[in-house]
C-alpha positions in Angstrom: 77.8 -31.4 22.5 74.6 -30.0 24.0 75.4 -31.3 27.5 78.9 -29.8 27.3 77.5 -26.4 26.5 75.0 -26.7 29.3 77.6 -27.8 31.8 80.0 -25.0 30.8 77.4 -22.3 30.8 74.3 -22.4 32.9 73.1 -19.1 31.4 73.6 -18.8 27.7 72.6 -16.4 24.8 69.4 -17.1 22.9 68.8 -19.2 19.8 67.6 -22.6 18.7 69.7 -25.7 18.1 68.2 -28.3 15.8 69.1 -31.9 16.3 67.2 -34.4 14.2 63.5 -33.8 14.7 64.0 -31.9 18.0 64.8 -28.2 18.7 66.8 -27.1 21.8 66.0 -23.5 22.8 69.1 -21.8 24.3 68.4 -18.6 26.2 69.4 -16.7 29.3 71.7 -14.1 30.6 74.7 -15.7 29.0 78.2 -16.3 30.4 79.5 -17.2 27.0 80.5 -13.9 25.4 81.8 -14.9 22.0 82.0 -17.6 19.4 85.5 -18.4 20.6 84.2 -19.1 24.1 81.9 -21.8 22.6 84.7 -23.2 20.4 86.9 -23.8 23.4 84.4 -25.8 25.5 85.8 -29.3 26.2 83.5 -32.1 25.1 85.6 -34.9 26.5 89.2 -36.0 27.0 91.0 -38.8 25.1 94.2 -40.0 26.8 94.6 -36.6 28.5 94.0 -34.6 25.2 90.9 -32.4 25.3 88.5 -32.7 22.4 87.0 -29.2 21.9 83.8 -28.1 20.1 86.0 -26.4 17.5 87.6 -29.8 16.8 84.3 -31.3 15.5 82.0 -28.3 14.6 81.9 -24.9 13.0 80.6 -22.3 15.4 79.2 -19.1 13.9 76.6 -16.5 14.7 73.5 -16.9 12.6 70.1 -15.4 12.1 67.4 -16.0 14.6 64.9 -18.7 13.4 61.3 -17.4 13.3 58.9 -19.5 15.5 55.2 -19.7 15.3 52.7 -18.7 12.5 53.9 -16.4 9.7 
């Protein structure tokens, strides 16, 4: 999913995606303008049918995660 977002949007809005013990920092100018833009990114195609992010994940705007010492 992370590669699909990267390929569909070289500049993205800021936040952090957690995956197992790693964090992916997503930041930049941002070509994605809404949650719906993210939901409609094609992850792959099966027999000509696109599989979209919204088919496998919930996309929502959340709170920014605090980084560094408190």
